[in-house]
C-alpha positions as CSV (number, residue, x, y, z in Angstrom):
1,X,0.0,0.0,0.0
2,X,2.9,2.4,0.7
3,X,4.4,1.9,-2.7
4,X,1.4,3.3,-4.7
5,X,1.1,6.2,-2.4
6,X,4.7,7.0,-2.8
7,X,4.4,6.8,-6.6
8,X,1.3,9.1,-6.5
9,X,3.1,11.7,-4.4
10,X,6.1,11.6,-6.7
11,X,4.2,12.0,-9.9
12,X,1.4,14.4,-8.8
13,X,2.2,15.9,-5.4
14,X,5.6,17.3,-6.0
15,X,5.1,19.2,-9.2
16,X,1.8,20.6,-8.0
17,X,3.4,22.0,-4.8
18,X,6.3,23.4,-6.9
19,X,3.9,25.0,-9.3
20,X,1.8,26.5,-6.5
21,X,4.9,28.0,-4.8
22,X,6.1,29.3,-8.2
23,X,2.8,31.0,-8.9
24,X,2.6,32.4,-5.4
25,X,6.2,33.7,-5.7
26,X,5.4,35.5,-8.9
27,X,2.3,37.1,-7.3
28,X,4.4,38.1,-4.3
29,X,7.1,39.6,-6.5
30,X,4.6,41.6,-8.5
31,X,3.3,43.0,-5.2
32,X,6.8,44.3,-4.4
33,X,8.2,41.2,-2.6
34,X,11.6,39.6,-3.0
35,X,12.7,38.0,-6.3
36,X,13.9,35.0,-4.2
37,X,10.3,33.6,-4.0
38,X,9.9,33.0,-7.8
39,X,13.5,31.7,-8.0
40,X,12.9,29.3,-5.2
41,X,9.6,28.2,-6.6
42,X,11.0,27.6,-10.1
43,X,13.9,25.6,-8.6
44,X,11.5,23.5,-6.5
45,X,9.3,22.9,-9.6
46,X,12.2,21.8,-11.8
47,X,13.5,19.5,-9.1
48,X,10.1,17.9,-8.6
49,X,9.5,17.5,-12.3
50,X,12.9,15.8,-12.6
51,X,12.0,13.4,-9.7
52,X,8.6,12.7,-11.3
53,X,10.2,12.1,-14.7
54,X,12.8,9.7,-13.3
55,X,10.0,7.8,-11.4
56,X,7.9,7.6,-14.6
57,X,10.8,6.3,-16.7
58,X,11.6,3.6,-14.1
59,X,7.9,2.5,-14.0
60,X,7.8,2.4,-17.8
61,X,11.0,0.3,-18.1
62,X,9.7,-2.2,-15.5
63,X,6.5,-2.7,-17.5
64,X,8.2,-3.3,-20.8
65,X,11.0,-5.6,-19.6
66,X,10.2,-9.3,-19.3
């Protein structure tokens, strides 16, 4: 049961949280906040997308290999 939950969080949860932080960072920056928020949000989004991509490729390789 823990494995499907981990896969779900890697594929969906991480990039969603990164995208939310990135969009909130842009909104904060437009309101006069620090430029660090959109930079941190974009870094988190890219890292989470990389993790999700690696997980997805591993799952795809397992299914096709005998």
